[in-house]
C-alpha positions in Angstrom: 144.2 -119.3 -45.3 144.9 -115.4 -46.3 142.6 -113.8 -49.0 143.0 -114.7 -52.5 142.8 -111.0 -53.5 139.5 -111.6 -56.0 138.1 -108.8 -54.9 140.9 -106.5 -56.1 140.4 -108.6 -59.2 136.6 -108.0 -59.7 137.5 -104.2 -59.4 139.9 -104.4 -62.0 137.0 -106.2 -64.2 135.2 -103.3 -64.4 137.6 -100.9 -64.8 137.3 -101.9 -69.1 139.8 -103.4 -71.0 143.5 -101.9 -71.3 144.6 -101.0 -74.8 146.1 -104.5 -76.6 149.4 -104.8 -75.9 151.4 -107.8 -77.6 154.9 -109.0 -78.6 156.0 -112.1 -80.8 157.2 -114.8 -79.6 159.1 -117.5 -81.3 160.5 -121.0 -79.7 163.7 -121.2 -79.1 164.3 -124.5 -77.2 164.3 -125.7 -73.4 166.8 -125.0 -70.7 166.9 -125.9 -67.4 164.4 -128.9 -66.4 164.2 -132.4 -66.9 161.8 -135.1 -68.2 159.0 -136.5 -66.0 155.6 -138.3 -66.8 152.7 -136.7 -66.2 149.2 -137.7 -66.8 146.3 -134.9 -67.0 143.5 -134.1 -69.0 144.7 -133.7 -72.7 148.1 -135.7 -71.7 149.4 -138.9 -70.7 152.8 -139.9 -70.8 156.7 -138.1 -70.6 157.0 -134.4 -71.5 159.7 -131.7 -70.6 159.0 -130.1 -67.4 161.2 -126.6 -66.9 162.4 -123.5 -68.7 161.3 -122.6 -72.1 163.1 -119.7 -74.3 161.7 -117.8 -76.4 162.7 -114.7 -78.7 160.3 -111.2 -77.6 160.0 -109.4 -80.5 157.7 -106.8 -82.1 156.3 -105.3 -79.2 152.8 -103.3 -79.4 151.0 -101.3 -77.3 152.6 -100.2 -74.4 154.4 -103.5 -73.5 157.8 -102.9 -71.4 160.5 -102.5 -73.6 162.8 -104.5 -71.1 161.0 -108.0 -72.6 162.5 -107.4 -76.0 165.3 -110.1 -76.4 165.4 -113.9 -75.3 163.3 -114.9 -72.1 162.7 -117.3 -70.0 159.3 -118.7 -69.2 157.1 -121.5 -67.7 153.9 -122.8 -69.5 150.6 -122.8 -67.6 148.9 -125.2 -69.5 149.6 -128.4 -70.6 147.8 -130.0 -73.7 149.1 -127.2 -76.1 152.5 -127.2 -77.6 154.9 -124.0 -78.8 155.6 -122.7 -82.2 159.2 -121.4 -83.8 157.2 -119.2 -86.2 157.1 -116.2 -84.5 153.3 -116.1 -82.9 151.7 -112.8 -81.3 151.1 -113.3 -77.7 148.9 -110.6 -75.6 150.8 -109.4 -72.6 149.1 -109.8 -69.8 150.0 -108.1 -66.2 149.1 -109.3 -63.1 147.2 -105.8 -62.1 145.7 -105.8 -65.7 141.9 -105.6 -66.0 142.5 -108.8 -68.7 144.0 -110.7 -65.9 140.7 -111.7 -64.7 139.0 -114.4 -67.0 135.6 -114.3 -65.7 135.7 -118.1 -64.7 136.3 -118.2 -61.0 138.2 -121.3 -61.0 140.5 -120.3 -64.0 140.7 -116.5 -62.0 141.7 -118.2 -58.6 144.0 -120.8 -60.2 145.8 -118.0 -62.3 146.1 -116.3 -59.2 147.8 -118.6 -57.0 150.0 -119.2 -59.5 151.2 -115.9 -60.1 151.6 -115.6 -56.4 154.4 -118.8 -56.6 156.3 -117.2 -59.4 156.1 -113.8 -57.8 158.0 -115.1 -54.6 160.2 -117.7 -56.6 159.8 -116.9 -60.2 163.8 -115.7 -60.3 165.0 -118.8 -58.3 163.5 -121.0 -60.8 164.9 -119.1 -64.0 168.3 -120.2 -62.8 170.3 -123.1 -64.4 168.6 -125.5 -61.4 167.5 -128.5 -63.0 165.5 -129.8 -60.3 164.5 -126.6 -59.7 162.9 -125.6 -63.3 161.3 -129.2 -63.2 160.0 -128.8 -59.5 158.3 -125.1 -60.8 156.9 -126.6 -63.4 155.0 -129.5 -61.9 153.7 -126.9 -59.1 152.6 -125.1 -61.9 150.5 -127.1 -63.8 149.6 -128.8 -60.2 148.0 -125.6 -59.1 146.1 -125.2 -62.7 144.8 -128.3 -62.8 143.5 -129.0 -58.9 143.8 -125.9 -56.8 140.5 -125.4 -55.2 140.2 -122.1 -52.9 138.1 -123.8 -50.4 140.6 -126.2 -49.3 143.8 -124.3 -50.4 147.1 -126.5 -50.0 145.3 -129.5 -49.0 144.1 -129.5 -52.6 147.3 -129.7 -53.8 149.0 -133.4 -54.0 151.1 -134.5 -57.1 150.2 -138.3 -56.4 146.2 -137.8 -56.9 143.7 -135.4 -58.1 143.1 -134.0 -61.9 147.3 -133.6 -62.2 149.4 -136.1 -61.3 153.3 -137.3 -61.7 155.6 -140.4 -60.8 158.1 -137.8 -60.2 160.3 -138.3 -57.0 163.2 -137.3 -54.7 164.9 -134.0 -55.1 162.6 -132.6 -57.8 159.2 -134.1 -55.8 160.3 -132.5 -52.6 161.1 -128.7 -54.7 157.7 -128.9 -56.0 156.2 -129.8 -52.5 158.1 -126.8 -51.3 156.8 -124.7 -54.0 153.0 -125.8 -53.9 153.6 -124.7 -49.9 154.2 -120.7 -51.5 151.3 -120.9 -53.3 148.8 -119.2 -51.4 147.8 -116.2 -52.5 148.4 -112.9 -50.5 146.8 -109.6 -50.4 145.7 -107.8 -53.9 147.8 -108.8 -56.9 151.5 -109.4 -57.4 152.8 -107.4 -59.4 156.8 -108.8 -61.2 154.5 -111.3 -63.1 153.6 -111.2 -66.7 151.2 -113.9 -68.3 151.3 -114.5 -72.2 148.5 -115.6 -73.5 147.5 -117.0 -77.1 144.7 -119.3 -78.3 146.4 -121.3 -80.6 149.7 -122.3 -78.1 150.8 -122.6 -75.1 150.2 -119.9 -72.4 153.5 -118.5 -70.3 154.5 -116.9 -67.5 157.6 -115.0 -67.1 159.3 -112.5 -64.3 159.0 -108.7 -65.5 162.8 -108.0 -66.2 163.2 -104.7 -64.6 165.6 -102.2 -67.3 169.3 -103.2 -67.7 171.8 -101.2 -65.8 172.8 -98.9 -68.8 169.4 -97.9 -69.1 169.2 -96.7 -65.2 172.7 -95.4 -65.8 171.7 -93.1 -68.5 168.4 -92.0 -66.5 170.8 -91.2 -63.6 172.8 -89.1 -65.7 170.1 -87.3 -67.8 169.2 -86.3 -63.7 172.7 -84.7 -63.1 172.9 -83.1 -66.4 169.7 -81.3 -65.5 170.6 -80.4 -62.2 173.4 -78.5 -63.3 171.7 -76.7 -65.8 169.1 -75.2 -63.4 169.8 -71.6 -62.7 171.7 -70.6 -59.3 168.9 -69.4 -57.0 
């Protein structure tokens, strides 16, 4: 099994708390996904598994402006709910010291989820219902059952702390995602976790700046070069 990269996490934890980076998230509804039956601590019965849509606003403390607007996320804890009223979430990029909670089990599971989402988050945020539902189930399974000592063998949607009666293409895709949950070396860089003690924590892909912004920077570079005096 590949390294969890938790030595890197431990180093980050000693670097001191970063300045608070927050955004206000308002639940807009669900998107691609499907209804599933799940049994887990704090939940027993039907629930929606898939994409969750939020409006991201009021960024603070250096949170990237590319998040502003409507974004798709997946929840990383099953029992709590979401709120249509704006709630302030802490922005936790996986390279931040705040990514380390100090609980070894939680840190290992969050690392596995972060690597899974780094590898397949863009695909999961497409409009495919099966893929979206499978990604959500895989995240919940990891957060409830991942054991770094046994790795992939600890993940089974038919047994453990979390079980689901899902079958067919969704189960096949969920298992394929779980095959990719093994953490790599270091930390993924394209993933962010959003935390709030009173509502579901979320995970998103870090959006890249829009093409217009990139073009503006490129144009500024061209203008700057033109203004340089000839040698």
